[in-house]
C-alpha positions in Angstrom: 2.3 -43.6 35.4 0.7 -44.0 38.8 1.8 -46.7 41.1 1.1 -47.6 44.7 3.0 -48.8 47.7 2.2 -49.7 51.3 4.0 -48.2 54.3 3.4 -48.2 58.0 4.2 -45.0 59.8 4.9 -46.2 63.4 3.8 -44.3 66.5 6.6 -43.4 68.9 6.7 -41.2 71.9 7.7 -37.6 71.0 11.3 -37.8 72.2 12.0 -41.0 70.2 10.1 -39.7 67.1 12.1 -36.4 67.2 15.4 -38.3 67.6 14.6 -40.6 64.6 13.6 -37.7 62.4 16.8 -35.9 63.3 18.9 -39.0 62.5 17.2 -39.3 59.2 17.7 -35.6 58.4 21.4 -35.7 59.3 22.6 -38.9 57.8 19.9 -40.1 55.3 19.1 -36.7 53.7 15.5 -37.4 54.4 13.2 -34.9 56.2 10.3 -37.2 56.7 9.1 -39.3 59.5 10.4 -42.9 59.8 8.3 -45.6 58.2 8.4 -49.3 57.3 7.9 -50.0 53.6 5.8 -53.1 53.3 4.8 -53.2 49.6 6.9 -51.7 46.8 5.3 -50.6 43.5 4.7 -53.4 41.0 1.1 -54.3 40.9 -0.9 -52.9 37.9 -4.1 -52.3 39.9 -6.3 -49.2 40.3 -6.5 -47.6 43.7 -9.9 -49.3 44.6 -8.6 -52.8 43.8 -5.3 -52.2 45.5 -7.0 -50.8 48.6 -9.4 -53.8 48.7 -6.5 -56.2 48.7 -4.6 -54.3 51.4 -7.8 -54.1 53.5 -8.5 -57.8 53.2 -4.9 -58.7 54.1 -4.8 -56.3 57.1 -8.2 -56.9 58.7 -7.2 -59.9 60.7 -3.7 -58.6 61.6 -3.6 -57.2 65.1 -1.8 -53.9 65.9 1.9 -54.5 66.2 4.1 -53.5 69.1 7.8 -53.5 68.4 11.1 -52.4 69.9 14.1 -51.2 67.8 17.3 -52.3 69.4 19.8 -52.9 66.6 21.4 -51.1 63.8 22.6 -53.0 60.7 24.4 -52.0 57.5 22.7 -53.2 54.2 24.3 -52.5 50.8 22.0 -51.2 48.1 23.7 -51.8 44.7 20.8 -50.1 42.9 21.7 -46.7 44.3 25.3 -47.6 45.1 24.9 -46.8 48.8 25.1 -48.5 52.2 22.1 -48.0 54.4 21.9 -48.1 58.1 18.7 -49.7 59.2 17.2 -49.8 62.7 15.6 -53.2 63.1 13.1 -54.5 65.7 14.0 -57.3 68.0 10.5 -57.5 69.4 7.8 -57.4 66.7 10.1 -58.6 63.9 8.1 -61.8 63.3 4.7 -59.9 63.4 6.0 -57.5 60.7 7.3 -60.3 58.6 3.9 -62.1 58.8 2.1 -58.9 57.8 4.6 -58.5 54.8 3.9 -62.0 53.6 0.1 -61.6 54.0 0.2 -58.4 51.9 2.2 -60.1 49.1 -0.3 -63.0 48.7 -2.6 -62.8 45.7 -3.0 -59.6 43.7 0.1 -57.9 45.2 2.5 -60.8 44.5 4.0 -58.8 41.5 5.3 -56.3 44.1 7.4 -58.9 45.8 11.1 -58.4 45.3 12.1 -62.0 45.4 15.8 -61.2 44.8 16.1 -59.3 48.1 15.5 -60.6 51.6 12.9 -58.5 53.4 14.2 -57.0 56.7 11.7 -54.9 58.6 13.5 -51.6 59.2 13.6 -47.9 59.5 16.4 -46.3 57.4 18.3 -43.8 59.5 21.4 -43.2 57.4 22.8 -43.7 53.9 26.5 -43.6 53.0 28.5 -44.0 49.8 31.2 -46.0 51.4 30.8 -49.1 53.7 33.3 -48.0 56.4 31.2 -44.8 57.1 28.0 -46.9 57.3 29.7 -49.4 59.6 31.0 -46.6 61.9 27.5 -45.1 62.0 25.9 -48.5 62.9 28.6 -49.3 65.5 28.1 -45.9 67.2 24.3 -46.6 67.4 24.9 -50.2 68.7 27.3 -49.0 71.3 24.4 -47.1 72.9 22.3 -50.2 73.7 19.2 -48.3 72.7 15.6 -49.4 72.9 13.0 -47.5 70.9 9.5 -48.8 71.4 6.8 -48.2 68.9 3.6 -49.6 67.4 1.9 -50.0 64.0 -1.8 -49.3 64.1 -2.5 -48.6 60.4 -1.1 -48.9 56.9 -0.8 -46.1 54.4 -1.4 -46.6 50.7 0.8 -44.2 48.9 0.2 -43.0 45.4 3.3 -42.4 43.4 3.2 -40.2 40.3 6.7 -39.4 39.1 8.5 -37.7 42.0 5.3 -36.9 43.8 4.2 -39.2 46.7 0.8 -38.7 48.4 -1.2 -40.7 50.8 -4.1 -42.2 48.9 -5.8 -44.2 51.8 -5.2 -45.5 55.3 -6.1 -49.0 56.4 -6.4 -49.8 60.1 -5.0 -53.0 61.6 -7.3 -55.0 63.9 -7.5 -53.8 67.5 -5.5 -56.0 69.9 -8.5 -56.0 72.2 -9.1 -54.8 75.7 -5.9 -55.9 77.2 -3.4 -55.7 74.3 
């Protein structure tokens, strides 16, 4: 069965990007670049209709600038793990508004109403909460600030274990001075 989800692969400077990839590789067993998942699978739509809805939702949303400054631990009972998320202080509200806009209408079935949505990049996963808390505390002790921006959304096609980019949807330009 083919399903679709929406992610935003932020743009970072090279040093921050490489650091995030290294963190994910070391503690989350993930070799990929960091991303915000905005829509999980759940809508029974074809690619063309799914893309139309994402495009309509995104066309009035300006590009989002954010700064990651905090690490939080979030339990995931589904996989019996504790994830360490980096969350944005700046840009948090803009990402939440984009998330809400995407889940209106045809993509409402993708909404996970039982879970609060926290814009985040997963940088670690641990089986026990103490390890996750130590990891988050070590990050928070650094007083880090990782700026980034979201300029486009990626529609991902999921077929079993295979995930491929099916389309990209740009966000609106912020204009000459933004």
